[in-house]
Each structure stands twice: as C-alpha cells, then as structure tokens.
C-alpha positions in Angstrom: -39.6 -17.6 -95.3 -36.8 -17.1 -92.7 -36.5 -13.4 -92.4 -39.0 -10.9 -90.8 -38.4 -7.2 -91.1 -40.1 -4.9 -88.5 -39.9 -1.2 -89.5 -40.7 1.4 -86.9 -42.2 4.3 -88.8 -42.4 6.7 -85.8 -41.2 6.8 -82.2 -43.8 5.3 -79.8 -45.3 7.7 -77.2 -44.4 5.3 -74.3 -41.8 2.6 -73.7 -42.4 -0.6 -75.6 -41.6 -4.1 -74.2 -40.4 -6.4 -77.0 -39.4 -9.4 -74.9 -41.6 -11.9 -76.7 -40.5 -10.8 -80.2 -37.6 -13.2 -80.9 -36.9 -15.5 -83.9 -38.1 -18.7 -82.3 -41.5 -17.1 -81.4 -42.0 -16.1 -85.0 -41.0 -19.4 -86.6 -44.0 -21.0 -88.3 -46.3 -18.0 -87.9 -48.1 -16.3 -90.8 -47.9 -12.6 -91.5 -51.3 -12.1 -90.0 -50.4 -13.9 -86.8 -47.2 -11.9 -86.3 -49.0 -8.6 -86.8 -51.5 -9.6 -84.1 -48.8 -10.5 -81.5 -49.3 -8.4 -78.3 -46.6 -6.1 -77.0 -46.7 -3.8 -74.0 -46.9 -0.1 -74.7 -46.7 1.5 -71.3 -49.2 -0.3 -69.2 -51.4 -1.3 -72.2 -51.0 -4.0 -74.8 -51.1 -3.3 -78.6 -50.9 -5.6 -81.6 -47.4 -5.4 -83.1 -48.8 -4.1 -86.4 -49.9 -0.8 -84.6 -46.2 -0.1 -83.9 -44.3 -1.6 -86.8 -44.8 -2.4 -90.4 -44.1 -6.2 -90.7 -42.7 -7.7 -93.9 -41.5 -11.2 -94.7 -38.5 -11.8 -96.9 -37.5 -15.1 -98.4 -34.1 -16.3 -97.4 -32.0 -19.3 -96.5 -30.4 -20.4 -93.2 -31.3 -19.6 -89.6 -34.4 -17.7 -88.6 -33.6 -13.9 -88.8 -35.3 -10.9 -87.3 -34.5 -7.4 -88.6 -35.6 -4.3 -86.6 -35.3 -1.2 -88.8 -35.6 2.3 -87.4 -35.0 4.0 -84.1 -35.9 1.4 -81.5 -34.3 3.5 -78.6 -37.7 3.5 -76.8 -38.1 -0.3 -77.3 -36.8 -2.4 -74.4 -35.8 -6.1 -73.9 -34.9 -6.8 -77.6 -33.5 -10.3 -77.6 -34.7 -11.0 -74.1 -33.5 -14.5 -73.1 -32.7 -15.2 -76.8 -31.9 -19.0 -77.2 -31.0 -19.0 -80.9 -31.3 -17.3 -84.2 -30.1 -13.9 -85.4 -31.4 -10.4 -84.6 -30.2 -7.3 -86.4 -31.1 -3.8 -85.2 -30.5 -1.2 -87.9 -30.5 1.8 -85.6 -30.6 2.4 -81.8 -32.0 0.0 -79.3 -33.5 0.5 -75.8 -32.7 -1.0 -72.4 -32.0 -4.6 -71.6 -30.8 -5.6 -75.1 -29.7 -9.3 -75.0 -30.5 -9.6 -71.3 -30.4 -13.3 -70.2 -29.6 -14.5 -73.7 -28.1 -18.1 -73.9 -27.4 -18.5 -77.6 -27.7 -16.8 -80.9 -26.5 -13.5 -82.2 -27.6 -9.8 -81.9 -26.0 -7.0 -83.8 -26.9 -3.3 -83.2 -25.8 -0.7 -85.6 -26.4 2.2 -83.2 -26.4 2.8 -79.4 -28.2 0.9 -76.6 -29.7 1.9 -73.3 -28.9 0.6 -69.9 -28.3 -3.0 -68.8 -27.3 -4.4 -72.2 -26.2 -8.0 -71.9 -27.1 -8.1 -68.3 -27.0 -11.7 -67.0 -26.0 -12.9 -70.5 -25.1 -16.6 -70.5 -24.0 -17.3 -74.1 -24.1 -16.1 -77.7 -22.8 -12.8 -79.1 -24.0 -9.2 -78.7 -22.1 -6.8 -81.0 -22.9 -3.1 -80.6 -21.5 -0.7 -83.1 -22.2 2.4 -81.0 -22.2 3.1 -77.2 -23.9 1.2 -74.3 -25.5 2.8 -71.2 -24.9 2.1 -67.5 -24.6 -1.4 -66.1 -23.9 -3.2 -69.4 -22.8 -6.9 -68.7 -24.0 -6.4 -65.2 -26.7 -7.9 -62.9 -30.4 -7.2 -63.1 -31.7 -5.1 -60.2 -31.8 -7.3 -57.0 -29.6 -10.1 -58.5 -26.2 -11.1 -57.3 -24.7 -12.3 -60.6 -24.0 -10.3 -63.8 -22.9 -11.5 -67.2 -22.3 -15.3 -67.0 -21.0 -16.3 -70.4 -20.9 -15.4 -74.1 -19.3 -12.4 -75.7 -20.2 -8.7 -75.6 -18.4 -6.4 -78.1 -18.9 -2.6 -77.8 -17.3 -0.8 -80.6 -18.1 2.6 -79.1 -17.8 3.6 -75.5 -19.4 2.3 -72.3 -21.0 4.2 -69.5 -20.7 3.6 -65.7 -20.6 0.2 -63.9 -19.7 -1.8 -67.0 -19.3 -5.5 -65.9 -20.6 -4.9 -62.4 -20.8 -8.3 -60.6 -19.7 -10.0 -63.9 -19.2 -13.8 -63.3 -18.1 -15.2 -66.6 -17.7 -14.5 -70.3 -15.8 -11.8 -72.3 -16.7 -8.2 -72.6 -14.8 -5.8 -74.9 -15.0 -2.0 -75.2 -13.1 -0.4 -78.1 -13.6 3.1 -76.8 -13.7 4.6 -73.3 -15.4 3.2 -70.2 -17.0 5.1 -67.4 -16.6 4.9 -63.6 -16.6 1.7 -61.6 -15.5 -0.5 -64.5 -15.6 -4.2 -63.3 -16.9 -3.3 -59.9 -17.5 -6.3 -57.7 -16.4 -8.5 -60.5 -16.4 -12.2 -59.7 -14.7 -13.7 -62.8 -14.5 -13.3 -66.6 -12.5 -11.0 -68.8 -12.9 -7.4 -69.7 -10.7 -5.4 -72.2 -10.9 -1.7 -72.8 -9.1 0.2 -75.6 -9.6 3.7 -74.4 -9.7 5.7 -71.2 -11.2 4.3 -68.0 -13.0 6.4 -65.4 -12.6 6.5 -61.6 -12.7 3.5 -59.2 -11.8 0.8 -61.7 -12.2 -2.7 -60.4 -13.7 -1.5 -57.1 -14.4 -4.6 -54.9 -13.1 -7.0 -57.5 -12.9 -10.6 -56.3 -11.5 -12.4 -59.4 -11.2 -12.0 -63.1 -9.0 -10.0 -65.5 -9.3 -6.5 -66.9 -7.0 -5.5 -69.8 -6.4 -1.8 -69.9 -5.1 -1.4 -73.5 -5.4 2.4 -73.5 -4.2 4.8 -70.9 -3.6 3.2 -67.5 -6.5 4.0 -65.0 -6.1 5.5 -61.6 -5.3 2.5 -59.4 -6.6 2.2 -55.8 -4.0 1.5 -53.0 -5.7 -1.9 -52.4 -4.1 -3.2 -55.6 -0.5 -4.2 -55.6 2.1 -5.2 -58.3 3.1 -8.8 -58.5 6.3 -10.4 -59.7 4.8 -13.3 -61.5 5.9 -14.2 -65.0 2.7 -14.3 -67.0 4.3 -14.0 -70.5 2.9 -17.2 -71.8 -0.7 -16.4 -70.6 -0.3 -12.9 -71.9 0.7 -14.0 -75.4 -2.4 -16.3 -75.7 -4.7 -13.6 -74.5 -3.1 -10.7 -76.5 -3.2 -12.7 -79.7 -6.9 -13.5 -79.2 -7.7 -9.9 -78.6 -5.5 -8.7 -81.6 -7.8 -10.6 -84.0 -10.4 -8.0 -83.4 -8.2 -5.2 -84.8 -7.7 -1.7 -83.3 -7.3 -0.8 -80.5 -6.0 -4.3 -79.6 -4.0 -5.2 -82.7 -0.6 -4.2 -81.2 -1.1 -6.0 -77.9 1.1 -9.0 -78.6 4.1 -6.8 -79.2 3.7 -5.0 -75.8 5.0 -6.0 -72.4 2.7 -6.5 -69.6 2.4 -5.3 -66.0 0.1 -7.2 -63.6 -1.6 -5.5 -60.6 -3.6 -7.8 -58.2 -6.6 -7.0 -56.0 -8.9 -5.8 -54.7 -7.2 -6.7 -51.4 -9.8 -4.8 -49.4 -12.2 -7.7 -50.0 -9.6 -10.4 -50.2 -9.8 -10.2 -54.0 -7.6 -12.2 -56.4 -8.4 -10.4 -59.6 -5.9 -8.6 -61.9 -5.5 -5.5 -63.9 -3.2 -6.1 -66.9 -1.5 -2.9 -68.0 0.4 -3.2 -71.4 3.3 -0.9 -71.9 
C-alpha cells in the first residue's frame, strides 16, 4: 500500500498544523496507527481521524499522500519534506513546502502565506495563487528560498522571493509589490504585471519580466553587455513551460543592473 488519501469533510474550527503528516512518516504504518497520529488543532492535539477520513489505496512507486478537500485552514503541509509525493486536491494553508529538501508537492488550488519559504530542493507546483512572502524567509531568518523549483500558475501576492538565495521561482500571472526584495541570488520569472518597488534592495540574482515592464527605481541602470548567449539558454529553458514564456526565445533582451543603493549586482531582464 503506497497511497494514503486524507479527506477533510468539513473545515476545522481552528488552524491545524500538519507538519508531521508526510509520506515518510506514514511509511510502514497501519491504518489504525495513522488515524491515531496527533495533530495540533489550535493549542490542543487531536487524533488525525477526528479531522480527516483516512483511506489506503494500493499502488506502485513512491509513497504518495493525497489531501482531498479544502485544506486552507491547515498549515505546514509538506513541512521539511525530504522525499515522496504530496497532492493537495483543493486549497492549502500557510507554509506549504516550507523547508522541503526533496520530493514533489502539487496543489490544485490556492495557498496561504510563506509557501516554499526556505525551500532547499524538490518541486512545489501551485495551480492557483500564493499569498505574501512565498519563496521568502521564515520570520527572523536571513535567508529565503535556497534551492528547488517553485511554479505558481496563478498570481503571487507581495514580497515574493524576499531574501531569496538560490533556486528558481516562476509566476505565470501577476506579482505584487516588492517582488524579489533583498534578493541574494537565484532566478525569478514573471509572466504578468509586477507591482511597485520591484527588486528593492536586490544584491544579486536575475528577474525576468516577461509581461509588462515594471516601474524601475533610479538605482537600477542599463548595461551595454552582450548577454545574447546566456539569454537564449535561459529563454529556451523557460519556454518549455509554455505560456506566458513560450515566445521568449524570439524576443530581444534589455538588461538593467542594480540595486546600486546597496551595491547590488543583480539584474532585471526585460524582453521586448
């Protein structure tokens, strides 16, 4: 038995912490043992069976966990995931994929705040929108996303990629204010509109603005470097994902460097 399906029949009254419910923790457990696993519901703990109907499904391949229903009040899904596959058939709460190092998480709906925060590896694919501080740092930490791939097929709220250090984060739709703020390294690509203060305090890294060009601060300056070879490699890699990046290899590129206010050596790449 390699697949466990957790069905949430009604929304919980308080926030639920699912940080311990990952494929590796369920491997080798019986149905009865899984139903008795403790989860935080507010300040109290409840057995998992009081929140979800648990069902085992025979299958082949890697250990799989399916969360079925509206899990928007359930936080830390895939917390520090180190392998396996998690599928959320609905919305998810805060901290989805936080600190994950390997494996794969797919969400068919929207997520709350801090999705993929301090992610180090693996794949998080969100079909809907993500809240504030996705691919960013946990409160009090200096480093945000550190590796892996985050794909947002909807839109992103404010502070997407704040303090991002490594990895690739893609937004097919629009992004909010302070995109890539205090970014240290890594790559971000946005297919739609970008809010105010893009790349504020950026140190290094690359932001591809595939949609409308954002408002650019005076601390960013154009460069005359020929980056056509690098651009073709990057553009073709992004084009494999389809719209809105499919036409990037055929477009010319303009490079803007900064944020010079902090001695930054990052870049905004503006196709035209």
